[in-house]
N, C-alpha and C positions, 0 to 999 in steps of 0.2 A: 456980803457974800453968805449964801445959805449954808447952813450946817450939813446939808445933804448933798452939796457938791462935791465932797470928798468921795462919797459913795458912788456918785455918777462917774467920777474919773476911775474909780476901782473897777466898776462892773462893765468895763469895756470889752468888747469882743476879741477873743485871741487873734483873730484875723487883722484887726487893726494894730495890735501889738507887734505882730510880725511885719506888716507893711511899714510901719514906723521904723522898726529896726533896719529893715532893707534900705530905706531911704538914707538913713544916717551911715549905714555901713558903705553904701555906694559912694556917698559924698566923702566919706573919710578916705577911702581907697583911692579915689581919683585925686584928691588933694595930696596924698603922700606921694603919688606917681607924678604929680605936676601936670595932671591932665584936667580938661574941663569935664564936667558932668554930662552924662547921656540925658539931655533934657527930655527927650520923649520917654525914656524909662521913668525918670522922675515924675513927669506928668501922669503917666499911667498909674503909677503907685498911689500918688495924691488923689487921683480920681477914684481909684478903689477905696481909699480910705473914706472919702466923702460919701460915696454911695453906701458903704457899710454903716457909717455913724448915722446918715440921714435915714437909713432904713430902720435903724434901732431906736431913734429918738422917741418915737411914739410908745415903744415898749417900756420906756423907763418908768418905774414905780419906786418912790423912796421906800427903803426898808427901815421901818421905825424899830425894829428889834435890834439894829446895830446902833448901840449907844455912842455918842460923841467921843467919849473917852476911849473906847474901843478903836474907833476910827483914827483918832490922833496917835494912839499908842502903837498901832500896827500898820499904819499907812506905809511907813518905810519898809517894814518886814515884807509885806505883800509886793511892793513895788521892786524890791531886791529879788524876791522869788521869780516874778514875771520877766525881769531882766535876765536872770540866770537861765530860765527855761528858753527864752527867746534866742539867747546866744549859744546854747548848747543843745537845742532840739534835734540836731542831726546825730547826736551821741546817744548812747544807751545810759541815760541818767536815771537815778533812783530818787525815791521820796526822801530817803535819808540824806542824799547829796544836797538837795534843794533846800531842805529844812536846815542842815547844817550851815549852808551858805547864808541863809536868812536868820541864823542865830536862835533858833527855836527847836523844841523837840519834834520829832516827826508826827506824833499824834496831835499835838497842839497845833502844828503847822497845817496839817491836812483839814482840820475843823476850821481853823481860822480862814485859810485860803478859800474854802468853799463857802463860807459865810460872807465873806467880803467880796468875792468876784462872782458867785453863782455858779463856779465851775469847780469841780475836783481838780487837783493838780494833774492827774492823768488825762482828764477831759481836755484841760487847757493845752496840755502838750500835744495831744492828737489833733486838736483844731489848728494849732500852729503848723504841725507837719502837714496836714491836709492843704492848708492855704499855700504853703510853699510848693507843694506838688502842683496845685492848681496853676500857680504862677509860672512854673517850669513848663507845664503842658501848653499853656497859652503863648509862651514866649520863646520857646526853644524847640529844637528838633531832636532833643535828647531822647534815646529809647525809653520807653516806659519803665522797663526793669530798672534801668540806671536811675530814673527819677524816684522810684520807690525807695532805693537805698540812699540816695542823696538826701531824701526828705526824712531820713531817720528810721524807716521801717526796716524790720529785720527779715522780712519775707514778702515776696510779690503777692502771695495769697492774701495776707493780712492787709497789705496796702489796697489791693482791688476791693476787698470787703469794706474796709473802712471808707474809701473813696466812694463806692457805689451807694453806701448808706447815707453819706452826706450830700452828694451831688445827683443821686438818683440816676446814675449813668456810669458805666465801666470808663476807666481812664481813656482807652482807645477811642471809644464812641464820643466821649466828651471832646477830645482833641479834634476829631473828624468834623464835629458839628461847628467847631469854631472856624475851621479853615476847610470848607468843603473842597474835595477833589485831592486833599493831601493824603498821601499813602503813609501810614504810620507803621 
């Protein structure tokens, strides 16, 4: 096993983290309820993971500035932080909360997270929220304002701006392009 495989696992896109979490959450909820899983939903989420990962494979370049001891010592810290962000992205979480959950100081955590994931904690959180809103726009009829708040945004304006910045489209037009003829 290459020493840089840890870095490959760490620098995964926030979209993949959310999709992975959504799959496991769906399976767990259905298991507790004694129901079978929605196979189409699971298949769609897995397809999105594969598309995202394959699209990013050629972008990977090992970061030789990250020493093996740094990777080994902080892999658990970063994975805990990503897990916390993915589980709590709908809430108004702070850097201090994530750092405390990860057992490091906020300053050290912020530097470490950025170095090992290539995303600042805020950027990572924003990408998770945007991916979740994309999934809701694609798969539900929920009104856009409700999607904004369900995705963790505290205003419709901030959501619209962030969504437009990432997807080059307003949420309403994004949804309309997916399903022509749908009135949103």
